[in-house]
Wavefront OBJ file of the C-alpha trace (Angstrom):
o trace
v -28.042 -15.284 -17.861
v -24.770 -16.774 -16.571
v -24.921 -20.177 -14.962
v -25.032 -19.945 -11.175
v -27.169 -16.826 -11.172
v -30.908 -16.799 -10.739
v -33.383 -14.023 -10.171
v -35.673 -14.807 -7.266
v -39.125 -13.299 -7.292
v -40.489 -13.038 -3.770
v -44.066 -12.010 -3.107
v -44.582 -10.000 0.055
v -48.074 -9.343 1.395
v -49.776 -6.004 0.751
v -52.109 -4.019 2.990
v -55.787 -2.974 2.681
v -56.319 -4.345 -0.817
v -59.793 -4.341 -2.289
v -61.268 -4.428 -5.780
v -57.706 -4.954 -7.122
v -56.942 -1.250 -6.520
v -54.979 -0.032 -3.527
v -56.969 2.322 -1.323
v -55.155 4.658 1.015
v -56.378 6.469 4.104
v -55.318 9.760 5.628
v -52.116 9.170 7.581
v -50.886 6.282 5.410
v -47.188 6.261 4.561
v -46.615 6.071 0.803
v -44.110 6.574 -1.955
v -44.886 8.656 -5.029
v -43.295 7.684 -8.310
v -41.729 10.588 -10.172
v -43.642 11.237 -13.395
v -42.188 14.500 -14.713
v -39.298 14.599 -17.180
v -36.076 13.605 -15.441
v -37.865 12.022 -12.468
v -38.964 8.735 -14.044
v -38.123 5.623 -11.979
v -37.703 7.679 -8.791
v -39.728 7.361 -5.580
v -40.340 9.992 -2.894
v -41.665 9.209 0.606
v -44.568 11.049 2.151
v -47.858 10.851 4.014
v -51.439 11.017 2.723
v -52.952 14.126 4.326
v -56.152 14.356 2.268
v -58.206 12.180 -0.044
v -61.004 13.519 -2.184
v -63.587 12.370 -4.710
v -63.529 8.725 -3.624
v -59.732 8.475 -3.847
v -59.538 10.158 -7.280
v -56.479 11.982 -6.012
v -54.450 12.333 -2.829
v -52.792 15.278 -1.166
v -49.294 14.124 -0.204
v -46.957 15.836 2.239
v -43.421 14.760 1.324
v -40.840 13.871 3.959
v -37.803 15.450 2.329
v -39.042 17.638 -0.531
v -39.432 21.328 0.291
v -41.710 23.955 -1.290
v -38.649 25.717 -2.695
v -34.922 25.964 -1.980
v -35.384 28.880 0.434
v -38.218 27.289 2.390
v -38.255 24.916 5.327
v -41.893 23.953 4.641
v -42.476 20.466 3.297
v -43.902 20.243 -0.199
v -47.583 19.277 -0.457
v -48.851 18.037 -3.803
v -52.035 16.568 -5.291
v -51.188 13.249 -6.904
v -53.090 10.852 -9.146
v -53.460 7.433 -7.407
v -51.710 5.812 -10.386
v -48.394 7.221 -9.082
v -48.939 6.293 -5.410
v -47.846 3.045 -3.800
v -47.364 1.902 -0.198
v -43.844 2.192 1.182
v -41.929 -0.982 0.378
v -40.836 -3.258 3.213
v -37.441 -2.433 4.653
v -35.084 -4.946 3.121
v -31.363 -4.382 3.447
v -28.525 -6.640 2.482
v -24.898 -6.952 3.562
v -23.753 -6.760 -0.073
v -25.122 -6.685 -3.604
v -24.136 -8.586 -6.706
v -23.280 -7.339 -10.185
v -26.420 -6.643 -12.283
v -28.683 -6.648 -9.228
v -31.628 -4.240 -9.245
v -31.459 -1.654 -6.466
v -32.782 1.730 -5.429
v -30.138 4.337 -4.631
v -30.840 7.288 -2.331
v -30.121 10.561 -4.119
v -31.717 14.040 -4.227
v -34.237 13.274 -1.443
v -35.628 10.164 -3.143
v -34.934 6.601 -4.227
v -33.831 6.035 -7.833
v -34.040 2.688 -9.643
v -30.840 1.327 -11.173
v -28.598 -1.694 -11.641
v -25.297 -2.530 -9.962
v -22.840 -2.086 -12.837
v -19.569 -2.634 -10.966
v -18.139 -2.952 -7.483
v -14.876 -1.350 -6.417
v -13.843 -1.694 -2.781
v -16.785 -0.533 -0.670
v -18.317 1.435 -3.556
v -21.229 0.080 -5.547
v -21.602 1.687 -8.958
v -25.215 2.003 -10.022
v -26.211 2.525 -13.638
v -29.431 4.451 -14.252
v -30.723 3.415 -17.670
v -33.365 6.167 -17.883
v -30.667 8.818 -17.459
v -27.668 6.924 -18.913
v -25.580 7.775 -15.832
v -23.398 5.673 -13.533
v -22.609 6.778 -9.984
v -20.875 5.282 -6.919
v -22.795 4.645 -3.675
v -22.033 3.237 -0.262
v -24.002 0.251 1.015
v -26.048 2.454 3.394
v -27.453 4.409 0.425
v -28.851 1.339 -1.342
v -31.940 -0.771 -0.807
v -33.381 -3.871 -2.452
v -35.648 -2.847 -5.343
v -39.338 -3.751 -5.029
v -42.234 -3.445 -7.438
v -45.788 -3.037 -6.173
v -48.229 -5.278 -8.064
v -51.591 -3.622 -7.555
v -53.479 -6.370 -9.391
v -52.460 -8.981 -6.787
v -51.902 -6.644 -3.822
v -48.323 -7.739 -3.188
v -44.766 -6.516 -3.319
v -42.440 -8.285 -5.720
v -38.848 -8.267 -4.532
v -36.291 -8.962 -7.239
v -33.072 -10.349 -5.748
v -30.138 -11.958 -7.532
v -28.516 -14.910 -5.792
v -25.560 -17.105 -6.630
v -23.804 -19.878 -4.705
v -21.747 -17.388 -2.636
v -24.856 -15.381 -1.797
v -26.853 -18.464 -0.772
v -24.375 -19.162 2.012
v -24.303 -15.527 3.147
v -26.608 -14.083 5.789
v -30.226 -13.838 4.718
v -31.784 -10.450 4.042
v -33.558 -8.727 6.884
v -37.224 -8.151 6.047
v -39.477 -5.854 8.001
v -42.425 -7.335 9.813
v -44.868 -5.310 7.744
v -44.930 -3.254 4.541
v -44.218 0.418 5.127
v -41.983 -0.236 8.132
v -39.292 1.839 6.459
v -41.274 4.997 7.212
v -39.227 5.772 10.303
v -36.062 5.440 8.253
v -36.456 8.694 6.304
v -33.148 10.150 5.255
v -32.090 13.306 7.069
v -32.027 16.502 5.045
v -28.499 17.417 6.146
v -26.651 14.436 4.690
l 1 2 3 4 5 6 7 8 9 10 11 12 13 14 15 16 17 18 19 20 21 22 23 24 25 26 27 28 29 30 31 32 33 34 35 36 37 38 39 40 41 42 43 44 45 46 47 48 49 50 51 52 53 54 55 56 57 58 59 60 61 62 63 64 65 66 67 68 69 70 71 72 73 74 75 76 77 78 79 80 81 82 83 84 85 86 87 88 89 90 91 92 93 94 95 96 97 98 99 100 101 102 103 104 105 106 107 108 109 110 111 112 113 114 115 116 117 118 119 120 121 122 123 124 125 126 127 128 129 130 131 132 133 134 135 136 137 138 139 140 141 142 143 144 145 146 147 148 149 150 151 152 153 154 155 156 157 158 159 160 161 162 163 164 165 166 167 168 169 170 171 172 173 174 175 176 177 178 179 180 181 182 183 184 185 186 187 188
C-alpha cells in the first residue's frame, strides 16, 4: 500500500443481536445479497413481511424489484437468512479516493466495486466479479459496509490520506437502517 494511505476499519453498532445470529422481525428493513449467477456482490433493499420456522427463512418484499417487466407489483421472495442483513447506515462522502471500496447504484440495487479512476465529476468503478468498469456520479455511490454477524456490527472500510483527513468528515446516520427512506426511485 502506498505511503500516506491507510484503510480505516470502523465498527458501527448493530441492532437486535442475540446468539451471534441476527434475528429479524416482520417490518424490519433489510438488504438481500444477490446469490444467483451474475448477482454476486449485489444488495437489494426490502422489508421482511413474513418469518417462518423460527427464522429459517424470510419472505422479503423488495423496494425496487418487480415481479416481471410488465408488472407494477413488487417482487416477493423467500430468502435464506444467510443472504439477509440489516440495511447499512447511511454514510455519504463528498468525494472518494482511488482504490476505495464503494457500492454503486445500478439495476435497482447496490453493487460492490472499487474506484479505479476519477475523471472530472465521474467516478469509475471496477467490478471484479464481472470484470467491468463503469462511470458513476457521486450521488450514485455509497461507502461500502460489511455486516459482521459474529460480532453484531457493521464494518465500514474507508480509505484516508492526508488530503482526506483535512476534508469534511463523513455523515453517519444516527442508527443502522436509516437509509431505508432513501430508496432510489424507479424512474431514474
